[in-house]
N, C-alpha and C positions, 0 to 999 in steps of 0.2 A: 683693272679688266681682268676677265675669266679666261683662261685658256681651254677650250673645247677640243677634245681629240676624239674623232670616230676612228674606234680600234678595231683590231679582230678581237673575237673571244679570248683567245689565247692571252693575248697582252691584258685584256680587261682583266682576265683571272690573276694575273700579278698585282694591279692595280688593287684588286679586290681584296687582297690579303693585309692592306693596310688600313682601309676606309672602308664604312658602312656601303653596303651594296642595295641601291632602289632599284624598284622594277616596276612594269607595267605590264600586264597581261595582254597578249594580242590575239584571241580568240581565233579570228578569221584567218589569221596567218599560223595558228597552231604554234606562235612563238611569243618571246619578250622582247621588249625594251628595257636595256640595262644602264645605269648610271651609277658612279661611284667617283670620289675624290673630294677636295676641300673647296675653300673660298677662292683659291688662287688656279686650281686646274681641275679639270671634270673629266673624266674618260666615258664614252659611251660606247654601245654596241647593240645592235639588233640581232636577236639570234632565233631561226627558224630550221636550222638543219637537226635532225632527231638525236644526234650525238651531243651536239652543244645543248639543246633542250634538256637531255636528259643529265648531264652533267651539271649544269645549273640546278636542277631540281634537287640531285642528290648531294650538292657539295656547298651551293651557297644558298638554296631558299630559305631553310630553316632560320637562318640569322639575318636574312634580307627584309628591306622594309616597303612593303606593298605601296605603292602611290595611285592616287586617284586620276590623273591624267597622265597622258604622257610624257608632258613637257617638266613634268616635276621631277623624273629622273634626273633631268639637268639642273633644275632650280635647287631642290633639296641638298644637294653637297655644299652648296654655294653661301648655304645660311649659317650664320654663324649663333653660336651657342655660349658666348661669352657671359660669364655670371649667372651661368644656369647648370654648373655641375657641381659634384663632390669632388673634395681631393683627398687621396691617402697617402702617407709616406712611411717609408721603414728603411732604416739604415743600422738594424741590429747586427746584420752580418757587415762586417768592415770591408768586404771585397765588392758589396753590390749598394747601389743605392736605388731604390723601388718607388715609382711615382705613379699612383693610378688616378684615373678620374672616372665618371659615371654621371649618369644623371641623377637628379635628385630623386631620394628615396630607394634606389637599387642597395639592398643589402651587401655587405662584404662577403658575404657566403653565396651571393647569387651571380649569375651571368649577367653580364653587361659593363665590365670594366675594361678599359684601354689601360695596360700597364706598360711604363717605359723602365726597362732595367739598365741602370749605367754599372758599368763594370770599373772598378778603381783599382789602382794599384797602391803599393805601400804606403804612399805619400798622400793619398786620396784625389788623386787625378785620374778623371774619367779618362780611360783607355778605350772604350766600347760602349756604344749603346743601341739596344736594340728594342723591339716594341712586341708587343702582342697584335693579333688583329684586331680591329676596332670593335669594340664593345661585347665581346664574346669570352673576356677572361673572368675569372672569379678572384678578386681580391686575396681571400684568405687563402687561396691555392697559388698565389704568385710565384714560389719556389719553384713548383712543379709545372707553371704554364709553356706553352712554347712560343719562344721570341723568335722574330725573324728580323 
């Protein structure tokens, strides 16, 4: 069962740092319906305040996925893509293990990767784990990417 949370735009932006944002334009209201999450939890919000709309346009729209129907913003995050991704691994630096995933066909030099960085101690034990924002990293730039 999927948990759906109707949240403020402030909380939504926090969730959007981890997952792909899906949006539906609502021209009659000069706003958007937004959704993000995964197969277990979906965060949704409706924005019409000009400050929220402007923030969305300036910070999230470029990497967001437009939906055909308003309900798609809730459904799309729950869809599984098992078997439909490519993976890359890098352990050349003994301090970090990098694992990247992207849709098939995304070049390692292109935006479209989600990268998880595992910090390792001297024994190779994971001591910290952080990831990039979903689907906006470049695998070839994994060392320079921003991890949250």
